[in-house]
Phi, psi and omega in degrees: 000145173303140177297141179232151179231138173253125189230154169240125179241120180235141177303136181295144182299329176282001180251017183305325182301343179264002179310310182297338178277312183282330183229071181293157182292323184297120182304316183297318182290320184289331179295319183285321182291320178303314182302314181289327178298312178294325178296329186294346176273006185233157179299134184292338186280351178297132184269342176239148177290122185260024187212157160245156176211164174224129174281119187275359173286141175308149185303322187262014183290146171225164178063218187295328182291346180277354177268056184281347182080188191230146158255132187228129174256123183216157176272351172237148173287124182295161180218118183273075179291340183268356175061038182263334193236154161275117189244122175241133184223137173220157176297144175258100186224060179292134181262106188242147179233154170303132184102341180304138173251134184229141166282148182216157176219125182222130171250116190224163172251088184280129181228163175224152176276124186270183177297321175272069192284346179232148177223139179267129180278174180303333181274004178086005180269156181273132175236129181284131182262133178246149178234145173306126187297327183286312186287332174296320177290330178289349181298331183276000183252120175301144179292139182157196190290334184278351189296315180299312176299319178295323176303315179295322179290317185288334177303312176288317184293311182293320175294313182296319180295324176293319178295325181290325179290321176301315183299319180299328182261359189235009176082027173215167179221167178250102185294332177220083182305331189291337180268358179281129174273131181235106191210179171073022178301124182208145178248135185246137168263112184263015179219059189300334179271002172066041179275339185241019182300321184299322183288343185247029182060039178087345176273145173288127178294144181196178178199167180244171174214156177221141174255132181235134176220141181170204179237132177239166176239128177289129178251328180219098185302319179297311181298323183293317182285331173295320182284325176303315181295324183275333178094164185247135175077197183247185181061033186291338179290342185252030174090017180244162173094351179275114177267126177268133180231156177208158176298127179281000000 
């Protein structure tokens, strides 16, 4: 298996004055800036992203509390050439066996392939369409006063269903789904200035996210570690898909 590194990057204390610039309060702006900040730790000439990352600030944080720093899982050791961060890096070499139980935390963009699974782009190419699992589940609920209540229920049901499907394909199971937390549902507009609408058929590009926390059981260590390295779900370039694990 390719070598992996787990890193923590925090803004240097003497650069706090740059916090509002590097960690803006607007979620869409912060997502884009965070993506570029993490990329700055890796060679510019790379054609493929060698990392997953997670912004450790709470989703609703503003001001100084938004400067939580990043956890980064990568196939290359990061290098802070810009001297912006206090950077700690160590090899990521978990020794896992089938049957091991692990506490986990995952921030992901869970999607599902809908009935309208393909779309022809302006260039004549086929593009697979993915749907937010929560909004996809809400399609069957009539609009009205009960929709908000159904939305709260479906966040958990649709999110948990997605995670269990991920486990079946990724070498883990959920021994007690009832104790898995599914929370933090939020939708993001990643193009607030509407610069990329033409490439998305007039729609503003965006994504949603969910936070999962609980206990999993490893069923296939090799498959599970490979999926950890690749990430879960979509929008992995924007801080999603990194599963953090610990011994339960």
